[in-house]
C-alpha positions as CSV (number, residue, x, y, z in Angstrom):
1,M,41.1,7.4,-3.8
2,K,41.8,6.3,-7.4
3,K,39.0,3.8,-7.4
4,F,36.6,6.5,-6.1
5,L,37.6,8.8,-9.0
6,Y,37.1,6.0,-11.5
7,L,33.7,5.4,-10.0
8,L,32.8,9.1,-10.3
9,V,33.9,9.2,-13.9
10,F,32.0,6.0,-14.7
11,L,28.8,7.3,-13.0
12,S,29.1,10.6,-14.9
13,V,29.4,8.8,-18.2
14,C,26.4,6.6,-17.4
15,W,24.3,9.6,-16.3
16,T,25.3,11.5,-19.5
17,G,24.3,8.5,-21.6
18,L,21.0,8.1,-19.8
19,Q,20.2,11.8,-20.1
20,A,20.9,11.7,-23.9
21,Q,18.2,9.0,-24.3
22,A,15.8,10.0,-21.6
23,K,13.0,12.5,-21.5
24,V,12.4,14.7,-18.6
25,L,9.1,15.8,-17.1
26,H,8.8,18.6,-14.6
27,G,5.7,19.0,-12.5
28,R,4.1,19.0,-9.1
29,V,2.9,15.8,-7.4
30,V,-0.9,15.9,-7.1
31,G,-1.6,12.3,-6.2
32,V,0.0,9.3,-4.6
33,S,-1.7,6.0,-5.5
34,D,0.5,3.7,-3.6
35,G,4.2,3.3,-2.7
36,D,5.4,3.2,-6.3
37,S,2.9,5.3,-8.3
38,I,2.2,9.0,-8.3
39,T,0.3,11.6,-10.5
40,V,2.2,14.6,-11.6
41,L,0.7,17.9,-13.0
42,D,2.9,19.6,-15.5
43,A,3.1,23.4,-16.4
44,D,0.4,22.9,-19.1
45,K,-2.0,21.5,-16.5
46,R,-1.8,17.9,-17.9
47,T,-1.6,15.0,-15.5
48,H,0.8,12.2,-15.9
49,K,0.6,8.8,-14.1
50,I,4.1,7.9,-13.1
51,R,5.3,4.4,-12.1
52,L,8.5,4.6,-10.1
53,Q,11.2,2.7,-12.0
54,G,13.3,0.0,-10.4
55,I,11.1,-0.5,-7.3
56,D,8.0,-2.5,-6.3
57,A,6.1,-1.4,-3.3
58,P,3.7,-3.6,-1.2
59,E,0.2,-3.9,-2.6
60,K,-2.5,-2.1,-0.5
61,A,-3.7,-5.4,0.8
62,Q,-0.2,-6.4,1.9
63,P,1.4,-5.6,5.2
64,Y,3.2,-2.2,4.9
65,G,1.1,-1.3,1.8
66,Q,-0.5,1.7,3.4
67,K,2.8,2.7,5.2
68,S,4.7,2.6,1.9
69,K,2.1,4.9,0.3
70,E,2.2,7.3,3.3
71,A,6.0,7.3,3.2
72,L,6.0,8.2,-0.5
73,S,3.3,10.8,0.1
74,D,5.3,12.4,2.9
75,L,8.3,12.7,0.5
76,V,6.7,14.1,-2.6
77,Y,3.0,15.1,-2.3
78,R,2.6,18.7,-3.5
79,Q,6.3,18.9,-4.2
80,A,7.9,19.9,-7.5
81,V,9.7,16.9,-9.0
82,Q,11.6,15.9,-12.0
83,V,10.9,12.6,-13.7
84,V,13.6,11.1,-15.9
85,W,11.9,8.5,-18.2
86,T,12.4,6.5,-21.3
87,Q,9.2,4.4,-21.6
88,Q,5.6,3.8,-20.7
89,D,4.2,0.6,-19.3
90,R,1.4,-1.6,-20.6
91,Y,-1.1,0.5,-18.5
92,G,0.0,3.8,-20.2
93,R,1.9,5.0,-17.2
94,T,5.2,6.8,-17.6
95,V,8.0,4.7,-16.0
96,G,10.7,6.8,-14.6
97,Q,13.1,7.9,-11.9
98,V,11.6,10.6,-9.7
99,F,13.9,13.3,-8.3
100,L,13.1,15.8,-5.6
101,D,15.8,18.5,-5.2
102,G,18.3,16.1,-6.7
103,T,17.4,13.2,-4.4
104,D,16.3,9.9,-6.1
105,V,12.9,9.3,-4.5
106,N,12.7,5.7,-5.9
107,L,15.9,4.9,-4.1
108,Q,14.6,6.5,-0.9
109,Q,11.7,4.2,-0.9
110,V,14.0,1.2,-1.0
111,L,16.4,2.7,1.6
112,R,13.6,3.2,4.0
113,G,12.3,-0.3,3.6
114,M,9.1,0.8,1.9
115,A,9.8,-1.0,-1.4
116,W,11.8,-3.8,-3.0
117,H,14.4,-3.3,-5.6
118,Y,12.4,-4.7,-8.6
119,K,14.7,-7.3,-9.9
120,Q,12.4,-8.4,-12.7
121,Y,12.9,-5.0,-14.4
122,E,16.4,-4.2,-13.2
123,R,17.8,-4.3,-16.8
124,E,15.9,-1.1,-17.4
125,Q,18.2,0.6,-14.9
126,S,21.8,1.7,-15.4
127,E,24.4,-0.6,-13.9
128,S,25.2,2.0,-11.2
129,D,21.5,2.3,-10.2
130,R,21.1,-1.5,-10.2
131,S,24.0,-1.7,-7.8
132,L,22.8,1.2,-5.6
133,Y,19.3,-0.2,-5.3
134,A,20.5,-3.7,-4.5
135,M,22.8,-2.3,-1.8
136,A,20.0,-0.1,-0.4
137,Q,17.7,-3.1,-0.1
138,A,20.4,-5.2,1.6
139,Q,21.0,-2.4,4.1
140,A,17.3,-1.8,4.8
141,R,16.8,-5.6,5.3
142,Q,19.9,-5.8,7.6
143,L,18.5,-2.9,9.7
144,S,15.0,-4.3,9.7
145,L,13.5,-1.1,8.3
146,G,9.9,-0.8,7.2
147,L,8.6,-4.0,5.5
148,W,11.8,-5.8,6.6
149,Q,10.5,-5.9,10.2
150,D,8.4,-8.8,8.9
151,P,10.6,-11.9,8.5
152,E,8.0,-13.3,6.2
153,A,7.7,-10.3,3.8
154,V,6.4,-11.3,0.5
155,E,7.4,-9.5,-2.7
156,P,4.5,-7.8,-4.4
157,S,5.0,-9.7,-7.6
158,V,4.7,-13.0,-5.8
159,F,1.6,-11.6,-3.9
160,R,0.0,-10.6,-7.2
161,R,0.6,-14.0,-8.7
162,K,-1.1,-15.8,-5.8
163,K,-4.2,-13.7,-6.1
């Protein structure tokens, strides 16, 4: 019980620190490009391209690419979301953690086997998120969920390099 309380305090401190540095975007999802990219329309009717932080979904040409996109769409399309972000990527997309009613959508994609935990950029995540996402991937893989039904699943970053 003591360890659990320490963990809660630690996570609370990490979350508070993240919030202090992060910006928050509120809006409605008006588009889903693939399993890790959405378009959000804010209250001022401006659109924002969002890249889900910490995950990498299969490319459209990969197995489970379309299923990953559909899974994300089923979760967030036309829904009001909150995007907690700190940066933009080289393509001008906002890179952030998407929340729907307090649920981490990025983590849900990993838990359902619809995306990998993106190890190449894990340093951009809090330590607690890194751990959660890694455990989620291990669990999805162990249960053969989504893309993990394919024993030869290829990470999107490897797939892109080969093309």
